[in-house]
C-alpha positions in Angstrom: -83.9 15.4 29.6 -82.3 11.7 30.5 -82.1 11.3 26.6 -79.5 14.3 25.8 -76.9 12.1 28.5 -77.9 8.9 26.8 -77.5 10.3 23.7 -73.8 12.0 24.3 -72.5 9.0 25.7 -74.0 6.9 23.0 -72.3 9.3 20.8 -68.2 9.0 22.6 -68.6 5.0 23.0 -69.9 5.2 19.2 -67.0 6.9 18.2 -64.2 5.2 20.6 -65.4 1.9 18.9 -65.1 3.5 15.3 -61.6 5.2 16.2 -60.4 1.7 17.1 -61.9 -0.8 14.8 -61.0 1.5 12.2 -57.4 2.2 13.1 -56.2 -1.1 14.4 -54.4 -2.5 10.6 -53.0 1.6 11.0 -49.2 1.6 11.7 -45.7 1.4 11.3 -45.0 -0.9 8.1 -42.4 -3.0 10.0 -44.4 -3.0 13.5 -41.5 -4.0 15.9 -39.2 -6.0 13.7 -35.7 -4.7 12.8 -36.9 -5.1 9.5 -33.3 -2.9 8.1 -31.2 -5.7 9.5 -32.7 -8.4 8.8 -33.0 -8.5 4.7 -30.4 -9.7 2.6 -29.8 -7.8 -0.5 -29.5 -10.7 -2.7 -33.4 -11.3 -2.9 -33.9 -11.7 -6.7 -37.3 -13.0 -8.6 -35.9 -16.1 -9.3 -36.6 -17.0 -5.8 -40.0 -16.2 -6.5 -40.2 -17.9 -9.5 -40.4 -14.6 -11.9 -38.4 -14.6 -15.2 -36.0 -11.5 -15.1 -36.3 -9.1 -17.7 -35.0 -5.7 -18.7 -36.4 -2.6 -16.7 -39.0 -2.2 -14.3 -40.8 -5.6 -12.5 -43.1 -5.4 -9.5 -44.1 -7.7 -7.5 -47.5 -7.5 -6.0 -47.9 -8.8 -2.6 -50.7 -9.6 -0.2 -53.0 -11.4 2.8 -55.2 -13.0 2.1 -58.7 -11.8 4.1 -56.4 -8.9 5.0 -59.0 -5.5 4.9 -56.3 -3.6 3.8 -56.4 -5.1 0.8 -58.5 -3.4 -1.4 -56.9 0.5 -1.5 -53.9 -1.8 -2.7 -55.9 -2.6 -5.7 -56.7 1.7 -5.8 -52.9 1.5 -6.2 -52.0 -2.0 -8.7 -54.9 -0.5 -11.1 -52.4 2.5 -12.0 -49.4 0.5 -12.9 -50.4 -0.2 -16.3 -51.4 3.4 -17.3 -49.7 5.9 -14.9 -46.6 4.0 -13.9 -46.4 2.8 -17.6 -45.4 -1.4 -15.8 -46.8 -3.4 -18.4 -49.1 -6.5 -17.1 -46.6 -8.9 -18.2 -43.9 -7.4 -15.6 -46.6 -7.3 -12.6 -46.7 -10.5 -10.7 -48.9 -11.4 -7.5 -47.7 -13.2 -4.6 -49.3 -14.1 -1.4 -47.1 -13.0 1.9 -46.9 -16.3 3.0 -45.2 -17.2 -0.4 -43.1 -14.5 -0.3 -41.5 -14.7 3.0 -41.1 -18.8 2.2 -38.8 -17.8 -0.9 -36.5 -16.1 1.7 -37.8 -12.6 1.9 -38.9 -11.2 5.2 -41.5 -8.8 4.9 -43.4 -7.9 7.7 -46.7 -6.7 6.8 -48.7 -6.8 3.4 -49.9 -5.2 0.9 -46.7 -4.4 0.1 -44.6 -3.6 -3.6 -41.2 -5.1 -4.3 -40.1 -3.1 -7.0 -37.5 -4.7 -9.1 -35.2 -2.8 -11.8 -33.5 -5.4 -14.0 -33.4 -8.3 -11.5 -32.3 -6.2 -8.5 -35.0 -5.3 -6.0 -35.0 -1.4 -5.2 -38.1 -0.9 -2.6 -39.9 -3.2 -0.7 -42.8 -1.1 1.6 -46.4 -0.2 1.7 -47.6 1.6 -1.5 -48.2 4.5 0.5 -48.6 6.7 3.8 -51.9 7.3 5.6 -55.1 5.5 7.2 -56.4 5.2 3.5 -53.3 4.8 2.3 -55.1 7.1 -0.6 -52.9 6.9 -4.4 -52.6 10.6 -3.4 -50.3 9.7 -0.7 -47.9 7.3 -3.0 -44.6 6.3 -1.8 -44.0 5.0 -5.3 -45.2 7.0 -7.5 -42.2 9.2 -7.8 -39.8 6.0 -8.3 -42.1 4.0 -10.6 -42.2 7.4 -13.0 -38.4 7.6 -12.5 -38.5 11.5 -10.7 -36.8 9.5 -8.0 -33.3 7.3 -8.9 -33.2 5.3 -5.7 -28.9 4.7 -4.9 -29.5 1.1 -3.1 -32.4 -0.5 -1.8 -35.1 1.2 0.0 -37.1 -0.8 2.7 -39.4 0.9 3.6 -40.3 -0.6 6.9 -40.7 3.3 8.6 -43.9 4.2 6.9 -47.7 4.2 8.8 -49.5 2.5 6.2 -53.2 0.8 6.4 -50.9 -3.0 6.6 -51.9 -6.5 7.9 -48.6 -7.8 10.5 -47.5 -11.2 9.1 -49.6 -13.6 10.5 -47.5 -17.0 12.0 -48.6 -20.3 11.5 
């Protein structure tokens, strides 16, 4: 009879621990930063040492040792096929390199989408704690189902993210 209460306590503590550790990287992409007012619209690909070409170009942004990187890889795998963005129009950068180039990006993994050299989207790939491909924020943009009137800094989305580490 003593084992039942002990088992219940163990289940509750294990569940609480899993919930805490499983969600510590889940939250609003921009965190507490007022991202909308800290970005200039003049940021372009040349600042990242990428030659501008016509059409869509993307920059995949990650940080080393971010637990969310593996979830972003699922999205990156769709770019060449489903989204028809050739590998030559896809580039990878570390978050620290993007920040050093003059663009305020509060977290990663993130994607920067440029159209004809102009930044049109910056933010997470998807919403939700698992950042599932089925919850993609960028698919409608890349498939041409949505035309953005201007720059969309998507800091409000809740996603798996690692906030910028101050060095």
